C-alpha positions in Angstrom: 10.1 -24.7 35.8 11.0 -24.4 32.3 8.6 -22.2 30.1 6.8 -24.3 27.1 7.3 -22.9 23.5 5.6 -24.5 20.5 9.2 -25.7 19.6 9.9 -27.1 23.0 6.7 -29.0 22.8 7.6 -30.6 19.8 5.7 -28.5 16.8 8.1 -27.8 14.1 5.3 -27.6 11.4 4.8 -24.2 10.8 1.4 -22.9 10.2 0.7 -20.3 7.6 -2.0 -18.3 9.2 -4.3 -18.2 12.3 -4.1 -17.3 15.9 -0.9 -18.0 18.0 -1.6 -18.3 21.4 0.5 -19.5 24.3 -0.5 -19.8 28.4 2.2 -20.8 31.0 0.7 -21.2 34.6 2.7 -22.2 37.6 0.6 -22.8 41.0 2.5 -23.0 44.4 1.5 -23.6 48.1 1.5 -20.5 50.0 0.1 -19.6 53.4 -1.9 -22.8 53.6 -3.7 -22.7 49.9 -2.5 -23.0 46.5 -2.0 -19.6 44.6 -1.6 -18.7 40.8 2.2 -17.8 41.2 3.1 -17.0 37.8 0.9 -16.3 34.6 2.5 -15.6 31.1 0.2 -15.3 28.1 0.6 -14.5 24.3 -2.6 -14.1 22.3 -6.1 -15.3 23.2 -5.6 -17.8 26.1 -6.3 -17.0 29.5 -7.7 -17.9 32.9 -10.4 -16.6 35.3 -9.3 -15.7 38.7 -8.7 -18.7 40.9 -11.8 -20.2 42.9 -11.5 -21.8 46.2 -14.9 -23.6 46.6 -13.2 -26.5 49.0 -10.6 -24.5 50.7 -6.9 -24.9 50.0 -7.1 -26.2 46.4 -7.2 -23.7 43.5 -9.8 -24.2 40.8 -8.8 -22.5 37.3 -11.1 -21.9 34.3 -9.1 -22.1 31.1 -10.4 -19.7 28.5 -10.2 -19.4 24.9 -12.3 -16.2 24.1 -12.4 -16.6 20.1 -14.7 -19.8 20.8 -13.1 -22.1 18.3 -10.1 -23.2 16.7 -9.6 -23.1 12.9 -6.6 -24.4 10.5 -3.5 -22.6 11.2 -4.2 -22.0 14.8 -1.4 -22.8 17.2 -2.2 -23.0 20.6 0.3 -24.1 23.6 -0.7 -24.5 27.1 1.8 -25.2 29.9 0.8 -25.7 33.6 3.1 -26.5 36.3 2.0 -27.7 40.0 4.9 -26.8 42.2 5.6 -29.1 45.6 2.3 -29.0 47.8 0.1 -27.4 45.1 -3.3 -28.7 44.4 -4.8 -27.5 41.2 -7.9 -28.3 39.4 -8.3 -27.0 36.3 -11.5 -27.2 33.7 -13.1 -25.3 31.1 -16.3 -23.3 30.8 -17.7 -25.3 27.5 -16.7 -27.7 25.0 -13.7 -26.7 22.6 -14.7 -26.6 19.0 -12.5 -27.2 16.0 -13.7 -26.0 12.8 -13.2 -27.1 8.9 -9.8 -26.0 7.7 -9.0 -24.6 4.1 -5.7 -26.8 4.3 -3.5 -25.8 7.1 -3.4 -27.8 10.4 -4.7 -26.5 13.7 -1.7 -27.3 16.4 -2.6 -28.0 20.0 -0.3 -28.9 22.9 -1.0 -29.4 26.6 2.1 -29.9 28.8 1.4 -30.8 32.4 3.7 -30.9 34.9 3.2 -32.3 38.5 6.1 -31.8 41.2 6.6 -34.3 44.2 3.8 -33.8 46.7 1.8 -31.9 44.3 -1.7 -32.8 42.9 -3.1 -31.7 39.4 -6.4 -32.3 38.2 -7.2 -32.0 34.3 -10.9 -32.0 33.8 -11.8 -29.9 30.3 -15.0 -30.3 28.7 -15.0 -32.3 25.5 -13.5 -31.2 22.0 -15.8 -31.3 19.0 -14.0 -31.8 15.8 -16.4 -30.4 12.7 -16.1 -32.3 9.6 -12.9 -31.1 7.5 -11.0 -30.2 10.5 -7.1 -30.9 10.4 -6.1 -31.1 13.9 -2.7 -32.2 15.7 -3.4 -32.7 19.5 -0.8 -33.5 22.1 -1.1 -33.9 25.7 2.2 -34.6 27.8 1.9 -35.3 31.5 5.1 -35.3 33.4 4.9 -36.8 37.1 7.8 -36.5 39.5 8.2 -38.2 42.6 4.8 -38.9 44.4 3.3 -36.1 42.3 -0.6 -37.1 41.7 -2.6 -36.7 38.5 -6.2 -37.4 37.6 -7.3 -36.1 34.2 -9.2 -37.0 30.8 -9.9 -36.2 27.4 -13.0 -36.3 25.5 -13.0 -36.2 21.9 -16.3 -35.8 19.5 -15.7 -36.4 16.0 -18.4 -34.8 14.1 -21.8 -33.7 15.4 -23.7 -37.1 16.4 -27.0 -35.2 17.7 -27.4 -34.3 13.9 -26.1 -37.4 12.2 -22.9 -35.8 11.2 -19.8 -37.8 10.8 -16.0 -37.0 10.6 -15.5 -38.4 7.4 -13.6 -35.6 6.0 -10.5 -34.2 7.9 -7.7 -35.4 9.8 -6.9 -36.1 13.5 -3.6 -36.8 15.4 -4.2 -37.3 19.1 -1.3 -38.1 21.1 -1.0 -38.8 25.1 2.0 -39.4 27.0 2.5 -39.9 30.5 5.9 -40.2 32.4 7.2 -40.2 35.9 10.6 -39.0 36.7 11.4 -39.5 33.0 10.3 -43.0 32.7 7.3 -43.5 30.4 4.3 -45.0 31.8 1.8 -44.3 28.7 2.4 -43.7 25.2 -0.6 -43.7 22.7 -1.8 -42.1 19.3 -5.1 -42.0 17.9 -5.0 -41.4 14.1 -8.4 -40.6 12.0 -7.8 -39.7 8.3 -10.7 -39.0 5.8 -12.9 -41.4 7.8 -10.4 -44.1 8.0 -10.2 -45.4 11.4 -13.8 -44.4 12.5 -15.0 -47.8 11.9 -12.2 -50.1 12.2 -11.7 -52.6 15.3 -8.7 -51.0 16.2 -10.2 -47.7 16.0 -13.6 -46.0 17.0 -15.5 -49.1 16.1 -18.3 -46.8 14.5 -18.6 -44.6 17.6 -18.4 -40.8 17.4 -17.2 -40.2 20.6 -13.5 -41.3 22.2 -12.7 -40.7 26.1 -9.4 -41.5 27.9 -9.2 -41.1 31.8 -6.0 -41.6 33.8 -5.2 -41.4 37.4 -1.7 -42.1 39.2 -1.1 -43.6 42.4 -3.6 -46.3 41.9 -3.6 -49.9 43.2 -5.9 -53.2 42.6 -8.3 -51.8 45.1 -8.5 -48.6 43.1 -9.1 -50.8 40.0 -11.8 -52.7 41.8 -13.4 -49.5 43.0 -13.4 -47.9 39.3 -15.0 -51.1 38.0 -17.6 -50.9 40.7 -18.2 -47.2 40.2 -19.3 -47.6 36.3 -20.8 -51.2 36.4 -24.2 -50.0 35.7 -23.0 -48.0 32.7 -24.8 -49.3 29.4 -24.5 -48.2 25.8 -20.8 -47.7 25.9 -17.7 -49.5 25.2 -15.7 -49.3 28.3 -12.4 -50.8 29.6 -10.3 -50.2 32.7 -6.9 -51.4 33.1 -4.0 -50.9 35.6 -0.3 -49.9 34.3 2.0 -50.1 37.3 0.2 -47.6 39.3 -1.5 -45.6 36.4 -5.4 -46.5 36.1 -6.3 -46.1 32.4 -10.0 -46.1 31.4 -11.1 -45.8 27.8 -14.5 -45.4 26.6 -16.3 -45.2 23.2 -19.7 -44.0 22.7 -22.5 -42.5 20.3 -22.6 -39.0 22.2 -20.7 -37.1 24.7 -23.1 -37.3 27.6 -22.7 -40.9 28.6 -19.0 -40.6 28.5 -19.1 -37.5 30.6 -21.3 -39.3 33.3 -19.0 -42.5 33.2 -15.8 -40.1 33.8 -17.5 -38.1 36.4 -18.5 -41.3 38.5 -14.8 -42.5 38.1 -13.8 -39.0 39.4 -16.2 -39.0 42.3 -15.3 -42.5 43.5 -11.3 -42.2 42.8 -10.7 -38.8 44.3 -11.2 -39.5 48.1 -9.1 -42.8 47.6 -6.2 -41.1 45.4 -6.4 -37.5 47.1 -7.8 -37.8 50.2 -10.7 -35.2 49.2 -14.5 -35.7 48.2 -15.2 -34.8 44.7 -16.2 -31.0 44.6 -17.5 -30.2 40.8 -16.5 -26.8 39.5 -19.4 -24.3 39.7 -19.0 -23.7 36.0 -20.5 -27.3 35.3 -23.7 -26.4 36.6 -24.3 -23.4 34.5 
């Protein structure tokens, strides 16, 4: 698999200061279970040792020891699941993107799933403090019958203390393709409060979440809608794009969005991956 660099991921704007961190992981199936076959890191990005709470699949916890991202930081994560690999990746806590003095923080996640592989991308939410300037890009490349389930949750400001993201900027791009053919491409853009309240933006909500799952069909769509039928106090929609199930959620705080996405994951994982949900142990700490 081709290594990821900031340039190859499409980041051409140079940052003037801050951390530079790159992490490349490749997971392979060996001896009946998935192993971390290759790890290359530069700067403060790493993972803990693999965990195996459900047998063959590998659970990995992505770590960023500085604890937050500031203007000028450049973080690039590349994860490859080779044929037959089964990988679940999460984070031990929320990501924090702090106020910038002017430079942008650049983050990119490049997730590649080979035929016959499974990759689950289940990070905790990202919290954007007012004044943060962030470009965030996630690219999911599926090959053949490779399967993917993942989510991203963005919290703009700190709603628990009544704080809004009315100063700063966000570009959040999500792209999903299979065998080079685009399945989904979207961009969320917030500038100095613009887009927070618009009908085509966040509609006055502080939290935006996107959940996607490949290999879905009409039965999967019905199961997903049934799994979240009791959810209240959220703006929630679920649709099917070819075999890609996409759920979008807007809420006032992160916890209800997290609960809805966990309910979707719990309901859909057995149908799509043939395994019951096995929450990572770090979620319980």
